[in-house]
C-alpha positions in Angstrom: 90.8 72.3 101.7 89.1 71.2 98.5 89.9 74.5 96.8 93.6 73.9 96.9 93.1 70.9 94.6 91.1 72.7 92.0 92.3 74.2 88.8 89.7 76.9 88.1 87.1 79.0 89.9 84.5 77.7 87.4 84.7 74.3 89.0 83.5 75.6 92.4 80.3 74.0 93.4 77.5 75.0 95.8 78.7 72.3 98.2 82.1 73.9 98.3 80.7 77.3 99.1 78.4 75.9 101.8 81.4 74.0 103.3 83.2 77.4 103.3 80.6 78.7 105.7 78.2 80.8 103.7 74.4 80.3 104.3 72.4 78.8 101.4 71.0 82.1 100.0 74.4 83.9 100.2 76.1 80.8 98.7 73.7 81.0 95.7 74.4 84.7 95.3 78.1 84.0 95.5 78.0 81.3 92.8 76.0 83.7 90.6 78.7 86.3 91.0 81.3 83.7 90.1 79.5 83.1 86.8 79.4 86.8 86.1 83.1 87.1 86.7 84.0 83.9 84.8 83.8 83.6 81.0 83.4 80.4 79.0 86.5 80.9 77.0 89.1 82.2 79.5 90.3 81.2 83.0 89.4 83.5 85.9 92.4 85.5 87.0 93.0 87.1 90.5 92.6 90.5 88.9 89.2 89.4 87.5 88.2 88.4 91.0 89.3 91.7 92.6 87.8 93.9 89.9 84.6 91.9 89.9 84.1 92.4 93.6 83.7 88.6 94.0 85.1 88.5 97.5 83.7 90.5 100.4 85.5 91.2 103.7 82.5 89.8 105.7 82.9 86.3 104.0 84.5 83.6 106.1 88.2 83.0 105.5 87.4 79.6 104.0 85.6 81.4 101.1 88.6 83.6 100.4 90.8 80.5 100.5 88.4 78.7 98.1 88.8 81.3 95.4 92.5 82.2 95.9 93.7 78.6 95.8 91.4 77.8 92.9 92.8 80.7 90.9 96.4 79.9 91.7 96.1 76.1 92.1 98.1 75.5 89.0 100.5 78.4 89.3 104.1 77.2 89.1 106.2 79.6 91.3 109.4 78.0 90.0 108.6 79.0 86.4 106.5 82.1 87.0 107.6 83.5 90.3 105.3 84.6 93.1 101.7 85.1 92.0 100.6 88.8 92.1 97.7 89.7 94.4 97.5 93.5 94.2 97.6 95.5 91.0 98.3 99.3 90.8 96.0 101.3 88.5 97.0 104.5 86.6 94.5 106.6 88.5 95.6 105.3 91.9 99.3 105.6 91.1 99.0 109.3 90.3 97.5 109.9 93.7 100.5 108.4 95.5 103.4 110.5 96.8 105.9 108.9 94.4 103.4 109.0 91.5 102.9 112.8 91.9 106.6 113.3 92.1 107.2 111.3 88.9 104.4 113.0 87.1 105.9 116.4 88.0 109.6 115.6 87.5 109.8 112.2 85.7 110.3 113.5 82.2 113.0 116.0 83.3 114.8 113.3 85.3 114.5 110.3 83.1 114.1 112.0 79.7 112.4 110.2 76.9 112.6 106.9 78.9 109.8 108.2 81.2 106.4 106.6 80.5 104.2 106.8 83.6 104.7 106.2 87.4 104.0 102.5 87.1 106.0 101.6 84.0 108.9 103.9 85.0 109.2 103.0 88.7 112.2 100.6 88.3 114.0 103.1 86.2 113.4 105.8 88.8 114.5 103.6 91.7 117.8 103.0 89.9 118.1 106.8 89.2 117.6 107.5 92.9 120.6 105.2 93.7 122.8 106.7 91.0 121.8 110.3 91.8 120.9 110.4 95.5 121.4 114.2 95.7 118.7 114.8 93.1 116.2 112.4 94.7 116.7 113.7 98.2 116.4 117.3 97.1 112.9 116.5 95.9 111.8 114.3 98.8 112.9 116.7 101.6 110.6 119.3 100.2 107.6 117.0 101.0 108.5 116.5 104.7 107.8 118.6 107.7 111.3 119.9 108.1 112.4 123.2 109.6 116.1 124.0 109.5 117.5 126.5 111.9 120.5 126.5 109.5 120.2 125.0 106.1 122.7 122.4 104.9 125.5 123.3 102.5 124.5 120.5 100.2 122.7 117.2 100.2 125.7 114.9 100.1 129.4 115.6 100.5 131.7 112.8 99.3 134.9 114.8 99.4 136.3 113.1 102.5 137.5 109.6 101.7 137.7 108.7 105.3 133.9 109.2 105.8 132.3 105.9 104.6 129.1 106.7 102.7 129.8 110.5 102.6 128.3 113.3 104.8 124.6 113.9 104.5 123.1 117.4 104.8 126.5 118.8 106.1 126.2 122.1 108.0 122.5 121.6 108.8 121.3 122.7 112.3 117.9 121.9 113.5 115.8 120.2 116.2 113.9 117.3 114.8 111.3 117.4 117.6 110.5 121.0 116.7 109.9 119.8 113.1 107.4 117.2 114.4 105.5 119.9 116.3 105.5 122.7 113.7 102.5 123.6 111.5 103.3 123.2 107.8 100.8 124.9 105.6 102.1 123.3 102.4 101.1 119.8 103.7 97.9 120.9 105.4 99.4 120.6 108.8 97.9 123.3 111.2 97.7 123.9 114.9 94.2 122.4 114.7 95.2 119.2 112.9 94.7 116.1 115.0 98.1 114.9 116.0 97.3 111.8 118.1 94.2 109.7 118.7 94.1 106.9 121.2 91.9 104.6 123.2 92.5 102.8 126.5 91.9 99.0 126.5 88.5 98.2 128.1 86.8 101.5 127.2 85.3 101.3 123.7 82.9 104.3 124.2 84.9 106.9 122.3 88.3 107.8 120.7 90.4 110.4 122.5 92.3 113.1 120.4 95.0 115.7 120.8 95.6 118.6 118.4 99.0 119.6 117.2 98.8 122.7 119.4 97.8 120.7 122.4 100.6 118.2 121.8 103.2 121.0 121.4 102.1 122.7 124.7 102.3 119.3 126.5 105.8 118.6 125.1 107.0 122.1 126.0 105.7 121.7 129.6 107.6 118.4 130.0 110.7 120.0 128.4 110.6 122.7 131.1 110.2 120.0 133.8 113.2 118.2 132.4 115.4 121.2 132.8 114.2 121.5 136.4 115.2 117.9 137.2 118.2 116.9 135.0 121.3 118.4 133.4 121.5 119.4 129.7 122.8 116.5 127.6 121.7 113.8 130.0 120.6 110.4 128.5 117.1 109.6 129.7 115.5 106.3 129.3 111.9 105.5 128.4 110.6 102.1 129.6 106.9 102.0 129.2 104.1 101.2 126.7 103.8 103.5 123.7 101.1 105.7 125.2 100.3 109.3 124.4 102.3 110.3 127.5 105.3 108.2 126.3 105.2 110.0 123.0 105.1 113.4 124.7 108.1 112.5 126.9 110.0 111.2 123.8 109.5 114.5 121.9 110.2 116.6 125.0 113.6 114.9 125.7 114.8 115.7 122.2 113.3 119.2 122.1 115.2 120.1 125.2 118.5 118.7 124.0 118.6 115.5 125.9 119.1 112.0 124.5 116.4 109.3 124.6 117.4 105.8 125.6 114.9 103.3 124.2 114.0 100.3 126.4 111.2 97.9 125.6 108.6 97.5 128.4 108.8 93.7 128.2 112.4 93.4 129.4 113.5 91.8 132.6 115.6 93.7 135.2 118.8 92.3 133.8 118.1 93.6 130.3 117.1 97.0 131.7 120.4 97.1 133.7 122.6 96.4 130.6 120.9 99.2 128.6 121.0 101.7 131.3 124.7 100.9 131.9 125.8 101.0 128.3 123.9 104.2 127.5 125.0 105.9 130.8 121.5 107.0 131.4 120.9 109.4 134.2 117.1 108.9 134.6 114.2 106.8 133.4 110.5 107.3 132.7 108.4 104.3 133.4 104.9 103.2 134.7 103.9 101.5 137.9 102.2 98.7 136.0 101.3 97.6 132.4 97.6 97.0 132.1 96.5 94.0 130.0 92.7 93.6 130.4 92.1 93.2 134.1 95.7 92.1 134.7 98.4 94.4 136.1 101.9 93.4 135.1 104.6 95.0 137.3 107.0 97.4 135.6 108.3 99.8 138.2 109.6 96.9 140.3 111.7 95.7 137.3 113.1 99.2 136.8 114.0 99.4 140.5 115.8 96.1 140.3 117.6 97.1 137.1 118.6 100.6 137.8 119.4 103.0 140.7 118.8 106.1 138.5 116.1 108.6 139.3 112.8 107.2 138.0 109.7 109.3 137.0 106.7 107.0 137.5 103.5 107.4 135.5 100.4 105.7 136.9 98.8 103.2 134.5 95.5 104.2 136.0 94.4 107.2 138.0 96.6 110.1 139.0 98.8 108.4 141.7 101.1 105.4 141.2 99.9 102.3 143.1 103.4 101.4 144.3 105.7 103.0 147.0 108.4 104.9 145.3 112.1 105.1 146.3 113.2 108.3 148.0 114.9 109.7 144.9 112.0 108.8 142.5 109.2 111.1 141.5 105.6 110.5 140.5 104.5 112.0 137.2 102.4 114.7 139.0 105.3 115.7 141.2 107.6 115.9 138.2 105.2 118.2 136.4 104.6 120.3 139.6 108.2 121.5 139.4 107.0 123.9 136.7 103.5 124.4 137.9 104.2 128.1 138.6 106.6 128.6 135.6 105.2 131.7 133.8 105.9 130.2 130.4 105.6 126.5 131.1 103.8 126.0 127.8 106.6 127.7 125.8 110.1 126.4 125.2 112.9 127.5 122.9 114.2 124.3 121.2 117.8 123.3 121.6 119.2 123.4 118.0 122.0 120.9 117.2 124.0 119.8 114.2 122.4 117.2 111.9 124.7 114.5 113.2 123.9 115.1 116.9 122.8 112.0 118.8 119.1 112.1 119.8 118.2 108.5 120.5 120.0 105.4 121.6 118.4 102.1 120.5 119.5 98.6 120.9 119.7 95.3 119.0 117.9 92.3 120.3 120.8 91.5 122.6 120.3 87.7 122.7 123.9 87.1 123.8 125.9 89.5 126.0 125.4 93.2 125.9 123.2 94.4 123.0 124.7 96.7 120.4 124.0 100.3 121.3 123.0 102.1 118.1 122.9 105.9 118.2 120.4 107.7 116.0 121.3 111.1 114.8 118.8 113.7 113.4 119.4 112.1 110.0 117.7 108.9 111.1 114.2 110.3 111.6 114.4 112.0 108.2 115.3 108.7 106.5 112.6 106.6 108.1 109.9 109.3 107.5 111.0 109.6 103.8 110.8 105.9 103.3 107.4 105.7 104.8 106.4 108.7 102.6 107.7 106.9 99.5 106.8 103.2 100.1 103.9 103.1 102.5 102.6 106.3 101.0 102.0 108.2 104.3 100.1 111.3 103.4 98.5 114.3 105.1 95.1 113.1 106.5 96.2 109.5 107.0 95.5 107.8 110.3 98.5 105.5 111.0 98.4 102.7 113.5 101.1 100.2 114.2 101.1 98.3 117.6 104.7 98.6 118.7 106.9 100.2 121.4 109.4 103.0 121.7 111.9 100.4 122.9 112.0 98.9 119.4 113.0 100.6 116.1 109.4 100.5 114.8 108.2 102.9 117.6 110.4 105.9 116.6 109.8 105.0 112.9 106.0 105.2 113.4 106.3 108.5 115.4 108.5 110.3 112.8 106.5 108.8 109.9 103.4 110.5 111.2 104.7 113.8 112.5 107.1 114.5 109.6 104.6 113.1 107.0 101.5 114.9 108.1 99.5 111.8 109.4 97.7 111.3 112.6 99.3 108.9 115.1 96.8 106.3 116.3 97.6 104.5 119.6 95.8 101.6 121.3 96.8 101.6 124.9 96.4 97.9 125.5 97.0 94.5 124.0 96.9 94.3 120.2 95.8 90.7 120.4 92.4 91.6 121.6 89.2 92.4 119.7 89.3 95.8 121.4 92.3 96.7 119.2 90.5 95.7 116.1 87.5 97.8 117.1 89.8 100.7 117.7 91.1 100.3 114.1 87.5 100.4 112.9 86.2 103.3 115.1 89.3 105.5 114.6 89.1 105.1 110.8 92.6 103.8 110.5 93.9 104.2 106.9 97.3 102.7 107.3 97.7 99.6 109.6 101.1 98.1 110.4 101.6 94.6 111.8 104.0 91.8 112.5 103.3 88.3 111.0 102.8 86.6 114.4 100.2 89.1 115.3 98.3 88.5 112.1 98.5 84.7 112.7 97.0 85.2 116.2 94.1 87.4 114.8 93.4 84.8 112.1 93.5 81.8 114.4 91.5 83.3 117.2 88.9 84.8 114.8 88.7 87.7 117.2 88.3 90.4 114.4 85.2 88.8 112.9 82.5 91.3 111.9 84.7 94.4 112.2 84.9 96.9 109.3 88.5 97.6 108.3 87.6 98.9 104.8 88.8 102.4 105.5 92.3 101.0 105.5 94.1 101.9 102.2 97.5 100.4 102.9 98.7 97.5 105.1 102.3 97.0 106.1 104.3 94.2 107.7 107.8 93.7 109.1 109.8 91.8 111.7 109.8 88.3 110.2 108.8 86.4 107.1 105.0 86.5 106.3 102.9 83.5 105.6 100.9 83.5 102.4 97.6 82.3 104.0 97.9 84.8 106.9 98.5 87.6 104.4 95.4 86.4 102.4 93.4 86.7 105.6 94.8 90.2 106.4 94.3 91.5 102.9 90.7 90.2 102.8 89.7 92.0 106.0 90.6 95.3 104.4 89.0 94.7 101.0 92.3 93.5 99.4 94.4 96.6 99.9 98.2 96.2 99.3 100.4 94.7 102.0 103.7 96.7 101.9 106.4 94.4 103.3 109.4 96.1 104.9 112.8 94.7 106.0 115.6 96.6 107.5 117.2 97.2 110.9 117.8 99.7 113.7 121.2 100.6 112.3 119.6 101.5 109.0 116.9 103.7 110.5 114.6 102.1 108.1 114.4 99.3 105.5 116.6 98.4 102.6 113.9 96.5 100.8 110.2 97.3 100.5 107.0 96.9 98.6 105.2 100.0 97.2 102.0 101.2 95.5 103.5 101.5 92.0 104.3 97.9 91.5 102.3 94.7 91.6 102.5 93.1 95.1 102.7 89.4 96.0 102.0 87.9 99.4 105.1 87.5 101.6 107.4 89.2 99.2 109.2 92.5 98.5 109.0 94.2 95.1 112.0 96.5 95.1 115.0 97.9 97.0 114.2 101.0 99.1 114.4 104.3 97.2 118.0 105.5 96.9 119.2 102.2 98.4 121.4 99.9 96.3 122.5 96.4 97.1 123.8 93.2 95.5 123.3 89.6 96.4 126.5 87.7 97.1 127.3 84.0 96.5 129.2 81.9 99.0 132.5 83.3 97.5 131.5 86.9 98.1 130.9 87.6 94.4 127.8 89.5 93.3 125.2 87.8 91.2 124.0 89.6 88.0 121.6 92.4 88.8 118.5 90.6 87.4 119.5 87.0 88.0 117.3 84.9 90.2 119.5 83.8 93.1 119.8 83.3 96.9 122.6 84.8 98.9 123.7 87.3 101.5 122.8 90.9 100.8 125.6 93.5 100.5 124.5 97.2 100.8 125.9 100.1 98.9 127.6 102.7 101.2 125.6 105.8 100.3 122.6 105.4 102.6 121.2 108.4 104.4 120.5 107.9 108.1 122.5 104.6 108.5 124.7 104.2 111.6 128.3 105.4 111.5 129.3 104.3 115.0 128.3 102.0 117.9 128.6 103.0 121.5 129.9 99.6 122.7 131.5 97.9 119.7 133.7 98.6 116.7 131.3 99.8 114.0 133.6 99.1 111.1 134.4 95.6 112.4 130.7 94.8 112.7 129.5 96.1 109.4 132.5 96.4 107.1 135.3 94.0 108.0 135.5 91.1 105.5 133.0 92.6 103.1 133.9 92.6 99.4 134.2 95.5 97.1 131.8 96.1 94.2 132.5 98.6 91.4 135.3 100.0 93.5 133.4 100.6 96.8 133.2 98.4 99.9 129.8 96.9 100.6 128.2 97.1 104.0 127.1 94.0 105.9 123.5 93.6 107.0 123.4 89.8 107.6 120.3 88.8 105.7 120.0 86.0 103.3 117.6 87.1 100.5 116.3 85.5 97.3 115.6 87.3 94.0 112.9 85.2 92.3 111.6 84.9 88.8 109.6 88.0 88.1 111.8 90.2 90.2 110.3 89.8 93.6 112.4 89.3 96.7 112.1 87.0 99.7 114.0 87.3 102.9 115.2 83.9 104.2 116.3 85.1 107.6 119.7 85.8 109.1 122.9 84.4 107.6 123.3 82.2 110.7 119.8 80.7 110.1 121.0 78.9 106.9 121.9 75.2 106.7 123.5 72.7 104.4 121.3 69.7 103.7 122.9 67.0 101.5 125.3 69.6 100.0 122.5 72.1 99.2 122.4 75.4 101.0 118.9 76.4 102.2 117.3 78.6 104.8 115.1 77.9 107.8 112.4 80.2 106.5 112.2 78.3 103.2 111.6 75.0 105.0 109.1 76.5 107.5 107.0 78.0 104.7 106.4 74.5 103.4 106.0 72.8 106.8 103.5 75.3 108.1 101.0 74.1 105.5 101.7 70.4 105.9 98.7 69.9 108.2 95.7 72.0 109.4 96.6 71.4 113.1 99.9 73.3 112.8 100.1 76.8 114.1 103.8 77.4 113.2 107.1 75.5 112.8 110.8 76.3 113.2 113.5 74.5 111.3 117.1 74.1 112.6 120.0 71.8 111.7 122.5 70.2 114.0 125.4 67.8 113.6 125.7 64.5 115.5 128.4 64.1 118.0 130.2 61.6 115.8 130.2 64.0 112.9 128.5 63.5 109.5 126.1 65.7 107.6 123.7 68.2 109.2 120.4 66.8 110.5 117.2 68.7 109.9 115.0 69.1 113.0 111.5 70.6 112.9 110.0 72.1 116.0 106.2 72.4 116.0 103.6 74.5 117.9 100.1 73.2 117.5 96.9 75.2 117.3 95.3 73.1 120.0 98.1 73.0 122.6 96.2 70.5 124.7 96.1 67.9 122.0 98.6 65.1 121.7 100.3 64.4 118.3 102.5 61.5 117.3 105.8 63.1 116.2 106.3 60.3 113.7 103.0 61.2 111.9 104.1 64.8 111.8 107.5 63.8 110.5 105.9 61.8 107.7 103.7 64.8 106.7 106.7 67.2 106.8 108.8 64.9 104.7 106.0 64.6 102.1 105.5 68.3 102.0 109.2 69.1 101.6 109.6 66.4 98.9 106.6 67.7 96.9 107.2 71.4 97.3 110.8 72.1 98.0 113.5 69.4 97.5 113.1 65.6 97.5 116.7 65.3 98.8 116.0 67.0 102.1 115.4 64.6 104.9 113.6 65.4 108.2 115.6 63.7 110.9 113.6 64.6 114.1 110.4 66.4 115.1 109.7 68.0 118.4 106.3 69.4 119.5 106.7 72.3 122.0 104.2 74.6 123.7 105.7 77.8 122.3 108.8 79.2 120.6 111.4 81.3 122.3 111.3 84.9 121.0 113.0 88.2 121.5 110.9 91.0 123.1 110.3 92.2 119.5 108.8 88.8 118.7 111.6 87.5 116.5 112.0 83.7 116.6 115.2 82.6 118.4 116.2 79.6 116.4 119.6 79.6 118.1 117.9 78.7 121.4 116.1 75.8 119.8 119.3 74.7 118.1 121.0 74.7 121.5 118.2 72.8 123.1 118.4 70.0 120.5 122.2 69.9 120.8 121.8 69.2 124.5 119.4 66.3 123.7 121.9 64.9 121.4 124.6 65.0 124.1 122.3 63.1 126.5 120.9 60.8 123.9 123.4 60.5 121.1 121.5 57.7 119.4 118.1 59.5 119.3 
């Protein structure tokens, strides 16, 4: 739009504002506000805009674009790095979890180097890497933890054979009991609201469950588990993340069983592989998944994928709408097994060592069997602690993140709430709908988590227009690279609260790189490594770049990371994560597989997986870097995917751009798109990169967790080359 060509907000005209969608009277008021914010002798900064209240959440997105791209129209990211869009204040910083910790202990830990939470954050993050025992001693005191037997120490590194050391050795506990216990020091009582939820299609009220009610429900299910299964069994959950699913999850762990996480979107074949690899003896599922008025079969997929006993919860009503196999039970019949139990609402937790397996999760599994990654009782502590530190989860927060217990974000959300003192907010329906957005408004959500493709859908459908999200104080995003304009839309809906980006993995139990509320944040970037996490960026020869040097390369993680995996159930853990990795300062680095960039100004960008890089004209680049540029090449484009292939007769790699259009019914000349992509890449990325082919497709192949499968697109174009080698 016109704003993108401007150099200053002062140049914005009434015509621009009217074009952005504001009525005449509001447009005049807006221009008057612009004049108040602007000064004759200085350019308007983004901080001026935010502090002056120039932009309101109710304004059309075009108005937010007008101002943002005017302010940053002349910003050179190559010279200056990513432009900051959120700025911490001293008063706000001292109300954060990390800020309070630093105000209490910063001078003792950092000595005379300590200034304040904002200016000393980088120093404290490095301190947490160098002195993890000290950091974790402080953080554990702020979580809802109840040890049956306390650990001998925080970290034992005496055994050379134990990569990364032993965390909390000797500790015995039940992490589910910790989730369900009142903790007076954090304001968590029996009467605290543990879960709130709403069913899709019913916007009349928000349901709630107190901590006491949740605990009683969990204990009843634990008693029913003992009546139907054998101690130590692995029990799968394959259903949407409903209140019932959360109760089942906590009950399985409270009773000493192991959760097997399966996403409800999987086909029968994927269910079969996960049940087989985990050796599951039972599965909890639903008859259908409800999406609006549509019923998507789920039980039938489970039946096709597993012969194990299934406990079937009805999506609606009290009785499943499907005929069950002889060995299967309805939810009501399952609970009736303890109906006459004199203490069905009481249960003695099964206490286990800290390294006992409680949950088996899986990688995406796009080829062959997925990696089966066991979580121990350390894993929930790690993910809750990182949410406490980076997303700033506090007592009284209402935390919503549309996800599933079959993916790592489901358990992370659960533990972040219950170990951090927040209320878990669940929308039992499609997050793509306006109904979800209204739930966020009506429930008073204070922390909202997303994935970038979800934000893109909200923005393009305009389905959240008119809703009030200003109670949100923190936004968060993970799963794939964020788009700047999508982030601008998301931040504007919540009154420009910070978007905390997270990037990690199931095997890490959390993220290795984050944003936080003590540093300036920039759209689509990360501002620091996770607390107590150290890493270096490696060049193509496996050598580490200097710590503060702008660079692009594969990340190598330091070994001492609480909660990270130490084994896989169906693969050699050391071969997957350690073999071939270089040493740094005498210790072997751990592989994660991400290509990341450290920019001018100290921000980080994730460029995707190592196998999503390409060599164009002798220059190594990533798919994500190219896609960022191509996504903005034309207003008709919804998203792009960049892959490279080699011709059958050899030669250099050829760049292919796949495109999904906003209007999928419209026809587009691929040569026109090719020209526009080429111009955008030459102007904003590298004039040496040449677009060889463009393919318009209806949609992109994705994993069930919504990650883009570039490998499938790459294979598709390779087949085309085989059929038409002279394309």
